[in-house]
C-alpha positions in Angstrom: 47.5 182.6 57.3 50.4 180.3 58.2 49.7 177.9 55.3 49.6 180.9 52.9 53.0 182.1 54.2 54.6 178.7 53.7 53.1 178.6 50.2 54.2 182.0 49.2 57.8 181.7 50.5 59.4 178.7 48.9 62.9 177.5 48.4 64.4 174.8 46.2 67.9 173.9 45.2 69.7 171.7 42.7 73.3 170.9 42.1 74.9 169.1 39.1 78.4 167.9 39.1 80.5 166.8 36.1 83.2 164.1 36.1 86.9 164.5 35.6 89.6 162.0 34.8 93.1 161.4 33.4 94.8 159.3 30.8 97.9 157.2 31.4 101.2 158.3 29.9 104.6 157.1 29.0 107.5 159.1 27.7 110.3 158.1 25.3 112.4 160.9 26.9 111.8 162.9 30.1 109.2 165.5 29.0 106.5 166.9 31.3 103.3 165.6 29.7 100.0 165.3 31.7 96.7 164.7 30.1 93.2 165.0 31.6 89.6 165.4 30.6 86.3 166.8 31.9 82.8 165.5 31.0 79.3 165.3 32.3 78.9 162.9 35.1 76.1 160.9 33.4 78.4 160.3 30.4 75.4 160.1 28.1 75.6 160.7 24.4 75.8 163.2 22.8 78.7 163.8 25.1 81.1 166.7 24.8 84.5 166.0 26.4 87.2 168.6 27.0 90.7 167.2 26.8 93.6 169.1 28.2 97.3 168.5 28.0 99.9 170.1 30.3 103.2 170.2 28.3 105.8 172.8 27.3 104.3 175.4 24.9 106.9 174.6 22.2 105.5 171.1 21.8 102.4 170.2 19.7 99.7 167.8 20.9 97.9 165.5 18.5 94.7 163.8 19.6 93.0 160.7 18.2 89.5 160.4 19.8 88.9 156.8 18.8 85.8 157.5 16.7 87.6 158.6 13.6 88.0 162.2 14.8 91.4 163.9 15.3 92.6 167.3 16.3 95.6 169.2 17.5 96.0 171.6 20.5 96.7 171.7 24.2 93.0 172.0 25.0 90.3 170.6 22.7 86.7 169.7 22.9 85.2 166.7 21.1 81.7 165.5 21.0 80.9 161.7 21.0 77.5 161.3 19.3 77.1 157.5 19.7 77.3 155.3 22.8 80.4 153.1 23.1 83.8 152.7 24.5 86.5 154.8 22.7 90.2 154.5 23.0 91.8 158.0 23.1 95.4 158.7 22.3 97.4 161.9 22.7 100.9 162.3 21.3 103.4 165.0 22.2 105.4 166.1 19.2 108.5 168.2 19.1 109.4 170.9 16.6 110.7 168.2 14.1 107.5 166.2 14.4 109.0 163.5 16.4 106.8 161.8 19.1 108.3 162.5 22.5 105.5 161.1 24.7 102.2 159.3 24.4 99.1 159.1 26.6 96.2 156.8 26.1 93.0 155.7 27.8 89.4 155.0 27.3 86.2 157.0 27.4 82.9 155.3 28.0 79.9 157.0 26.4 76.5 155.7 27.6 73.2 155.7 25.8 70.7 158.4 26.6 67.9 156.4 25.2 65.9 157.0 22.1 66.7 160.1 20.0 64.5 163.0 20.7 64.3 166.7 20.0 64.4 168.8 23.1 63.6 172.5 22.7 64.8 174.8 25.5 63.0 178.2 25.6 64.9 180.8 27.6 62.3 183.5 28.5 63.3 187.0 29.3 61.7 190.4 29.7 60.1 190.9 26.3 62.4 188.5 24.5 63.2 184.8 24.1 66.1 182.6 23.1 65.8 179.1 21.6 68.1 176.2 22.0 68.3 172.5 21.2 70.2 171.8 24.5 67.5 169.3 25.7 67.9 167.1 22.6 69.4 163.6 22.2 70.8 163.2 18.7 73.3 160.6 17.7 74.8 162.5 14.7 76.1 166.0 14.1 73.8 168.5 12.6 72.4 172.0 12.9 68.9 172.6 14.5 66.2 174.6 12.7 63.9 176.8 14.7 60.7 178.6 14.0 58.8 181.1 16.2 55.2 181.7 15.4 55.7 180.1 12.0 58.8 182.1 10.9 62.3 180.7 10.7 64.6 182.2 13.4 68.1 181.6 14.9 69.4 181.4 18.4 69.9 185.1 19.0 67.5 186.9 21.4 64.2 187.5 19.7 61.7 190.2 20.7 58.2 188.9 21.5 55.0 190.8 22.3 52.7 189.9 25.1 50.4 186.9 24.4 50.8 183.3 23.5 53.6 182.1 21.2 54.7 178.8 19.7 58.3 177.7 19.1 59.3 174.7 17.1 62.6 172.8 16.8 63.4 170.4 13.9 66.5 168.1 13.8 67.7 165.3 11.7 68.9 162.4 13.9 70.5 159.1 13.0 67.0 157.6 13.1 65.4 160.3 10.9 63.6 163.7 11.4 62.9 164.8 15.0 60.7 167.7 16.2 59.6 169.4 19.4 57.3 172.3 20.0 56.6 174.6 23.0 53.8 177.1 23.7 54.7 179.9 26.1 53.2 183.1 27.4 54.8 186.5 27.4 53.6 189.4 29.6 55.2 192.5 31.2 57.7 191.6 33.9 59.4 193.8 36.5 63.0 193.4 37.4 65.4 195.2 39.8 69.1 195.5 38.9 69.8 196.9 42.4 68.1 193.9 44.1 70.2 191.5 41.9 73.4 193.4 42.7 72.6 193.3 46.4 72.0 189.5 46.3 75.5 189.2 44.7 77.0 191.4 47.3 75.4 189.4 50.2 76.5 186.2 48.6 80.1 187.2 48.3 80.0 188.7 51.8 78.9 185.3 53.2 81.7 183.6 51.3 84.3 186.1 52.5 83.2 185.8 56.1 83.2 182.0 55.9 79.5 181.3 56.6 79.1 177.9 58.2 76.0 176.1 56.7 75.8 173.7 59.6 76.0 176.2 62.5 74.4 179.1 60.8 77.2 181.4 61.8 80.2 183.2 60.3 83.8 182.2 61.1 84.6 179.3 58.8 87.1 179.3 56.0 86.9 182.3 53.6 86.0 181.6 50.0 86.9 183.6 46.9 84.1 185.8 45.5 81.9 184.7 42.7 81.9 186.6 39.4 78.8 187.5 37.5 78.5 185.7 34.2 76.2 187.1 31.5 75.3 183.6 30.4 74.3 182.6 33.9 72.3 185.8 34.1 70.3 184.5 31.0 69.8 181.1 32.6 68.7 182.7 35.9 66.3 185.1 34.2 64.8 182.3 32.2 63.9 180.4 35.4 62.5 183.4 37.3 60.5 184.5 34.2 59.2 181.1 33.5 57.9 180.7 37.1 56.4 184.2 37.0 54.7 183.7 33.6 53.5 180.1 34.0 52.8 179.9 37.7 55.0 177.0 38.8 57.7 176.5 41.4 60.2 173.8 40.4 63.7 173.4 39.1 62.4 171.5 36.1 60.6 174.1 33.9 56.9 173.7 33.3 57.4 175.7 30.1 59.7 173.2 28.2 60.7 170.5 30.8 64.3 171.8 30.9 66.6 171.2 33.8 68.9 173.8 35.4 72.0 172.2 33.7 70.2 172.3 30.3 69.4 176.0 30.8 73.0 176.7 31.6 74.1 174.9 28.4 71.3 176.6 26.4 72.7 180.0 27.6 76.0 179.1 26.1 78.2 177.9 29.0 79.8 174.5 29.2 80.2 173.9 32.9 82.0 171.2 35.0 79.7 172.0 37.9 76.4 173.9 38.2 73.7 174.5 40.8 70.6 176.5 41.2 68.7 178.2 44.1 65.1 179.4 43.7 62.8 181.2 46.0 59.3 182.9 45.9 57.6 185.4 48.1 60.6 187.2 49.6 60.4 191.0 49.0 64.0 192.1 49.6 67.5 190.8 49.0 68.1 190.5 52.7 65.0 188.4 53.2 65.8 186.0 50.4 69.5 185.6 51.4 68.6 185.0 55.0 66.2 182.2 53.9 68.8 180.6 51.6 71.6 180.8 54.2 69.4 179.3 56.9 68.6 176.3 54.6 71.5 173.9 54.6 71.1 172.8 51.0 70.8 176.2 49.6 73.6 177.4 51.7 75.9 174.7 50.3 75.3 176.1 46.9 76.1 179.6 48.0 79.3 178.3 49.8 80.0 175.8 47.0 83.1 175.3 44.9 81.9 177.6 42.1 83.5 180.5 40.4 80.6 182.2 38.5 77.0 183.3 39.3 73.9 184.7 37.7 71.1 186.3 39.7 67.6 187.2 38.6 64.7 188.9 40.3 61.3 188.9 38.5 57.9 190.2 39.6 54.7 190.0 37.5 52.5 192.9 38.3 48.9 192.0 39.2 49.7 188.3 39.9 50.1 186.5 43.2 52.9 184.1 43.9 55.9 186.3 43.5 58.3 187.8 43.4 60.6 185.1 42.1 64.4 184.8 42.7 67.0 182.6 41.1 70.7 182.1 41.7 72.6 180.0 39.1 76.1 178.9 40.0 78.7 177.3 37.8 82.3 176.6 37.2 83.2 176.7 33.5 84.9 173.8 31.8 88.6 174.3 31.0 89.0 176.4 27.9 85.7 178.3 28.4 85.9 182.0 28.7 
């Protein structure tokens, strides 16, 4: 009985942080001009980097990314598709087009190994979304998806109960790439009130300054987390995947995706993300108590995040559930 209880009530957590940095600057005349960037901590290609410039609104900022790409704007995102060291330059131009200040620095982009197609399957209740977020491709291009033999896009797709097959095709620098995933779909129960209560209890813990080391309230208060529909999609995909395929792990047994890849697949570029999962707890109070009493899970709840997604899933007639997922993130600058 004790072993069964430990097996049925499980917790796991994962946190992913992204790096930040700045570029040096020099000014011909005194003009406030600060430049920074955010990027994934692993710096592996293909690498999306968000560059931001803090300067008076009446000035224009021109970027040279060092790989042949250029763009203008106070906040821009550029993707480096190949490994290498790139020299980035930002110029601040006045209304007459004269350069008032220049900032420059280097971006190191590391290899992610051989090119590969990585299909991410975001399961839901009677629907699925497909993404190429798990891919490594050293050239720009659009992915092609098929579901059960028919061409589809990345919008939510209704799927009937049973087994399905999704396929991703890409053209990489080395040639054609493909990945396929078989997945199950079955009726799943959810509970909007349960998910709302988990959010309320999470924000209550933050407001009251829950101390993860002592297990008591009274620490510094933190701002509340805001529900993000993209993180709801990522959280539901994890809970649904565990319920439908009978696993308990942050890495999906459906497609091998990581929590960070599911956040990206759901449409959010984040500078930091984390995930809590649990299985076997039957109420929001029970699962929140378990997470708050676990130092690692608690640190995610009390972490420096701004957004959250929550998902509760139960599969009728199957043991092992219900399954709970919290996904935390802070969007990259320029993200809604």
